[in-house]
N, CA, C and O atoms as CSV, one atom per row, in Angstrom:
chain,resi,resn,atom,element,x,y,z
A,1,UNK,N,N,-73.513,-35.764,118.917
A,1,UNK,CA,C,-74.497,-36.395,118.060
A,1,UNK,C,C,-75.899,-36.094,118.601
A,1,UNK,O,O,-76.116,-36.103,119.813
A,2,UNK,N,N,-76.833,-35.833,117.708
A,2,UNK,CA,C,-78.209,-35.546,118.111
A,2,UNK,C,C,-78.891,-36.800,118.633
A,2,UNK,O,O,-78.577,-37.915,118.216
A,3,UNK,N,N,-79.827,-36.599,119.550
A,3,UNK,CA,C,-80.532,-37.712,120.193
A,3,UNK,C,C,-82.031,-37.566,119.983
A,3,UNK,O,O,-82.538,-36.472,119.735
A,4,UNK,N,N,-82.729,-38.691,120.087
A,4,UNK,CA,C,-84.182,-38.720,120.072
A,4,UNK,C,C,-84.625,-39.937,120.867
A,4,UNK,O,O,-83.791,-40.729,121.308
A,5,UNK,N,N,-85.907,-40.090,121.049
A,5,UNK,CA,C,-86.461,-41.260,121.727
A,5,UNK,C,C,-87.379,-41.990,120.764
A,5,UNK,O,O,-88.113,-41.368,119.997
A,6,UNK,N,N,-87.332,-43.323,120.810
A,6,UNK,CA,C,-88.293,-44.108,120.063
A,6,UNK,C,C,-89.121,-44.907,121.058
A,6,UNK,O,O,-88.669,-45.230,122.156
A,7,UNK,N,N,-90.339,-45.216,120.646
A,7,UNK,CA,C,-91.275,-45.915,121.526
A,7,UNK,C,C,-91.801,-47.151,120.822
A,7,UNK,O,O,-92.221,-47.088,119.666
A,8,UNK,N,N,-91.777,-48.284,121.529
A,8,UNK,CA,C,-92.385,-49.500,121.024
A,8,UNK,C,C,-93.890,-49.337,121.196
A,8,UNK,O,O,-94.368,-49.160,122.317
A,9,UNK,N,N,-94.629,-49.393,120.114
A,9,UNK,CA,C,-96.062,-49.113,120.151
A,9,UNK,C,C,-96.810,-50.158,120.984
A,9,UNK,O,O,-97.734,-49.800,121.715
A,10,UNK,N,N,-96.439,-51.435,120.893
A,10,UNK,CA,C,-97.152,-52.497,121.602
A,10,UNK,C,C,-96.911,-52.453,123.111
A,10,UNK,O,O,-97.848,-52.608,123.894
A,11,UNK,N,N,-95.656,-52.242,123.520
A,11,UNK,CA,C,-95.330,-52.313,124.947
A,11,UNK,C,C,-95.280,-50.942,125.624
A,11,UNK,O,O,-95.413,-50.854,126.844
A,12,UNK,N,N,-95.090,-49.875,124.850
A,12,UNK,CA,C,-94.990,-48.538,125.425
A,12,UNK,C,C,-93.614,-48.194,125.959
A,12,UNK,O,O,-93.427,-47.114,126.520
A,13,UNK,N,N,-92.638,-49.092,125.799
A,13,UNK,CA,C,-91.276,-48.860,126.295
A,13,UNK,C,C,-90.565,-47.852,125.391
A,13,UNK,O,O,-90.606,-47.966,124.166
A,14,UNK,N,N,-89.912,-46.866,126.010
A,14,UNK,CA,C,-89.148,-45.864,125.274
A,14,UNK,C,C,-87.659,-46.082,125.469
A,14,UNK,O,O,-87.217,-46.457,126.555
A,15,UNK,N,N,-86.884,-45.847,124.413
A,15,UNK,CA,C,-85.424,-45.953,124.456
A,15,UNK,C,C,-84.815,-44.733,123.800
A,15,UNK,O,O,-85.384,-44.170,122.866
A,16,UNK,N,N,-83.657,-44.327,124.290
A,16,UNK,CA,C,-82.910,-43.219,123.695
A,16,UNK,C,C,-82.113,-43.728,122.498
A,16,UNK,O,O,-81.630,-44.860,122.487
A,17,UNK,N,N,-81.987,-42.869,121.495
A,17,UNK,CA,C,-81.279,-43.233,120.266
A,17,UNK,C,C,-80.411,-42.076,119.802
A,17,UNK,O,O,-80.681,-40.912,120.098
A,18,UNK,N,N,-79.363,-42.425,119.067
A,18,UNK,CA,C,-78.552,-41.448,118.355
A,18,UNK,C,C,-79.092,-41.342,116.934
A,18,UNK,O,O,-79.366,-42.359,116.296
A,19,UNK,N,N,-79.248,-40.123,116.436
A,19,UNK,CA,C,-79.740,-39.913,115.073
A,19,UNK,C,C,-78.567,-39.975,114.103
A,19,UNK,O,O,-77.612,-39.207,114.221
A,20,UNK,N,N,-78.647,-40.900,113.139
A,20,UNK,CA,C,-77.634,-40.992,112.094
A,20,UNK,C,C,-77.974,-40.083,110.923
A,20,UNK,O,O,-77.107,-39.409,110.367
A,21,UNK,N,N,-79.264,-40.077,110.558
A,21,UNK,CA,C,-79.705,-39.298,109.405
A,21,UNK,C,C,-81.162,-38.917,109.614
A,21,UNK,O,O,-81.961,-39.720,110.096
A,22,UNK,N,N,-81.503,-37.681,109.246
A,22,UNK,CA,C,-82.885,-37.224,109.382
A,22,UNK,C,C,-83.208,-36.247,108.269
A,22,UNK,O,O,-82.441,-35.326,107.989
A,23,UNK,N,N,-84.371,-36.464,107.629
A,23,UNK,CA,C,-84.890,-35.493,106.677
A,23,UNK,C,C,-86.409,-35.517,106.761
A,23,UNK,O,O,-86.958,-36.089,107.703
A,24,UNK,N,N,-87.103,-34.912,105.802
A,24,UNK,CA,C,-88.563,-34.818,105.859
A,24,UNK,C,C,-89.254,-36.168,105.705
A,24,UNK,O,O,-90.415,-36.313,106.089
A,25,UNK,N,N,-88.561,-37.152,105.152
A,25,UNK,CA,C,-89.177,-38.454,104.893
A,25,UNK,C,C,-88.637,-39.590,105.757
A,25,UNK,O,O,-89.370,-40.532,106.058
A,26,UNK,N,N,-87.361,-39.519,106.164
A,26,UNK,CA,C,-86.701,-40.629,106.851
A,26,UNK,C,C,-86.029,-40.192,108.150
A,26,UNK,O,O,-85.588,-39.053,108.299
A,27,UNK,N,N,-85.970,-41.140,109.079
A,27,UNK,CA,C,-85.214,-40.969,110.316
A,27,UNK,C,C,-84.476,-42.271,110.551
A,27,UNK,O,O,-85.095,-43.321,110.718
A,28,UNK,N,N,-83.149,-42.205,110.562
A,28,UNK,CA,C,-82.324,-43.387,110.784
A,28,UNK,C,C,-81.638,-43.233,112.138
A,28,UNK,O,O,-80.918,-42.262,112.370
A,29,UNK,N,N,-81.869,-44.207,113.039
A,29,UNK,CA,C,-81.357,-44.119,114.403
A,29,UNK,C,C,-80.631,-45.396,114.796
A,29,UNK,O,O,-80.819,-46.453,114.194
A,30,UNK,N,N,-79.790,-45.269,115.833
A,30,UNK,CA,C,-79.134,-46.417,116.465
A,30,UNK,C,C,-79.471,-46.353,117.947
A,30,UNK,O,O,-79.292,-45.315,118.584
A,31,UNK,N,N,-79.959,-47.463,118.499
A,31,UNK,CA,C,-80.260,-47.516,119.930
A,31,UNK,C,C,-78.979,-47.322,120.716
A,31,UNK,O,O,-77.952,-47.911,120.378
A,32,UNK,N,N,-79.022,-46.495,121.776
A,32,UNK,CA,C,-77.837,-46.240,122.587
A,32,UNK,C,C,-77.279,-47.533,123.163
A,32,UNK,O,O,-78.029,-48.422,123.564
A,33,UNK,N,N,-75.969,-47.626,123.200
A,33,UNK,CA,C,-75.235,-48.763,123.763
A,33,UNK,C,C,-75.483,-50.070,123.018
A,33,UNK,O,O,-75.266,-51.144,123.578
A,34,UNK,N,N,-75.936,-49.997,121.757
A,34,UNK,CA,C,-76.118,-51.184,120.926
A,34,UNK,C,C,-75.637,-50.872,119.516
A,34,UNK,O,O,-75.184,-49.764,119.230
A,35,UNK,N,N,-75.744,-51.862,118.643
A,35,UNK,CA,C,-75.465,-51.654,117.225
A,35,UNK,C,C,-76.745,-51.823,116.407
A,35,UNK,O,O,-76.686,-52.012,115.192
A,36,UNK,N,N,-77.902,-51.754,117.073
A,36,UNK,CA,C,-79.189,-51.936,116.400
A,36,UNK,C,C,-79.578,-50.638,115.692
A,36,UNK,O,O,-79.750,-49.595,116.322
A,37,UNK,N,N,-79.712,-50.728,114.369
A,37,UNK,CA,C,-80.079,-49.578,113.547
A,37,UNK,C,C,-81.516,-49.765,113.072
A,37,UNK,O,O,-81.888,-50.845,112.615
A,38,UNK,N,N,-82.319,-48.716,113.181
A,38,UNK,CA,C,-83.716,-48.755,112.773
A,38,UNK,C,C,-83.991,-47.589,111.828
A,38,UNK,O,O,-83.614,-46.449,112.101
A,39,UNK,N,N,-84.649,-47.890,110.720
A,39,UNK,CA,C,-85.041,-46.879,109.741
A,39,UNK,C,C,-86.533,-46.626,109.890
A,39,UNK,O,O,-87.344,-47.542,109.750
A,40,UNK,N,N,-86.891,-45.380,110.173
A,40,UNK,CA,C,-88.293,-45.000,110.355
A,40,UNK,C,C,-88.700,-44.060,109.228
A,40,UNK,O,O,-87.923,-43.194,108.826
A,41,UNK,N,N,-89.921,-44.232,108.716
A,41,UNK,CA,C,-90.435,-43.398,107.638
A,41,UNK,C,C,-91.531,-42.490,108.162
A,41,UNK,O,O,-92.297,-42.872,109.047
A,42,UNK,N,N,-91.603,-41.286,107.614
A,42,UNK,CA,C,-92.568,-40.275,108.071
A,42,UNK,C,C,-93.976,-40.657,107.642
A,42,UNK,O,O,-94.242,-40.914,106.468
A,43,UNK,N,N,-94.879,-40.690,108.632
A,43,UNK,CA,C,-96.312,-40.894,108.391
A,43,UNK,C,C,-97.037,-39.884,109.260
A,43,UNK,O,O,-96.892,-39.897,110.482
A,44,UNK,N,N,-97.810,-39.014,108.646
A,44,UNK,CA,C,-98.479,-37.889,109.303
A,44,UNK,C,C,-97.474,-37.089,110.120
A,44,UNK,O,O,-96.585,-36.472,109.534
A,45,UNK,N,N,-97.573,-37.072,111.448
A,45,UNK,CA,C,-96.678,-36.249,112.274
A,45,UNK,C,C,-95.556,-37.039,112.914
A,45,UNK,O,O,-94.710,-36.445,113.582
A,46,UNK,N,N,-95.511,-38.351,112.742
A,46,UNK,CA,C,-94.520,-39.185,113.418
A,46,UNK,C,C,-93.753,-40.030,112.418
A,46,UNK,O,O,-94.211,-40.291,111.305
A,47,UNK,N,N,-92.578,-40.447,112.847
A,47,UNK,CA,C,-91.799,-41.404,112.080
A,47,UNK,C,C,-92.142,-42.799,112.601
A,47,UNK,O,O,-92.206,-43.009,113.813
A,48,UNK,N,N,-92.363,-43.750,111.696
A,48,UNK,CA,C,-92.752,-45.108,112.065
A,48,UNK,C,C,-91.816,-46.089,111.368
A,48,UNK,O,O,-91.522,-45.954,110.180
A,49,UNK,N,N,-91.347,-47.097,112.143
A,49,UNK,CA,C,-90.461,-48.111,111.579
A,49,UNK,C,C,-90.643,-49.444,112.264
A,49,UNK,O,O,-91.320,-49.544,113.287
A,50,UNK,N,N,-90.027,-50.478,111.687
A,50,UNK,CA,C,-90.178,-51.844,112.193
A,50,UNK,C,C,-88.809,-52.478,112.403
A,50,UNK,O,O,-87.860,-52.209,111.666
A,51,UNK,N,N,-88.727,-53.324,113.426
A,51,UNK,CA,C,-87.527,-54.106,113.691
A,51,UNK,C,C,-87.960,-55.404,114.347
A,51,UNK,O,O,-88.563,-55.381,115.419
A,52,UNK,N,N,-87.662,-56.539,113.718
A,52,UNK,CA,C,-88.005,-57.866,114.262
A,52,UNK,C,C,-89.464,-57.956,114.694
A,52,UNK,O,O,-89.754,-58.312,115.836
A,53,UNK,N,N,-90.370,-57.639,113.797
A,53,UNK,CA,C,-91.817,-57.718,114.024
A,53,UNK,C,C,-92.312,-56.792,115.139
A,53,UNK,O,O,-93.400,-57.006,115.674
A,54,UNK,N,N,-91.536,-55.775,115.495
A,54,UNK,CA,C,-91.968,-54.777,116.465
A,54,UNK,C,C,-92.091,-53.441,115.738
A,54,UNK,O,O,-91.282,-53.114,114.870
A,55,UNK,N,N,-93.111,-52.679,116.107
A,55,UNK,CA,C,-93.337,-51.384,115.475
A,55,UNK,C,C,-92.916,-50.273,116.441
A,55,UNK,O,O,-93.259,-50.295,117.624
A,56,UNK,N,N,-92.167,-49.307,115.911
A,56,UNK,CA,C,-91.660,-48.197,116.708
A,56,UNK,C,C,-92.125,-46.879,116.107
A,56,UNK,O,O,-92.383,-46.786,114.907
A,57,UNK,N,N,-92.229,-45.848,116.968
A,57,UNK,CA,C,-92.544,-44.508,116.490
A,57,UNK,C,C,-91.672,-43.486,117.214
A,57,UNK,O,O,-91.188,-43.715,118.323
A,58,UNK,N,N,-91.492,-42.350,116.544
A,58,UNK,CA,C,-90.678,-41.282,117.111
A,58,UNK,C,C,-91.173,-39.942,116.578
A,58,UNK,O,O,-91.715,-39.856,115.476
A,59,UNK,N,N,-90.977,-38.905,117.377
A,59,UNK,CA,C,-91.283,-37.555,116.914
A,59,UNK,C,C,-90.117,-36.974,116.130
A,59,UNK,O,O,-90.262,-35.954,115.456
A,60,UNK,N,N,-88.964,-37.621,116.218
A,60,UNK,CA,C,-87.786,-37.156,115.520
A,60,UNK,C,C,-87.000,-36.298,116.403
A,60,UNK,O,O,-85.951,-35.795,116.001
């Protein structure tokens, strides 16, 4: 399975993720060793998404 990293914008913490689905508009990931799924949408050069009032970004 393909991997990527997501970063919490507020805290700067990065986590590894498994990519479930990726295209030009969406990136759907699951945090490693969890069942937390996050959907990120493409904005400019990065994918941006939200989970429990936290904002995350990824290069894909």
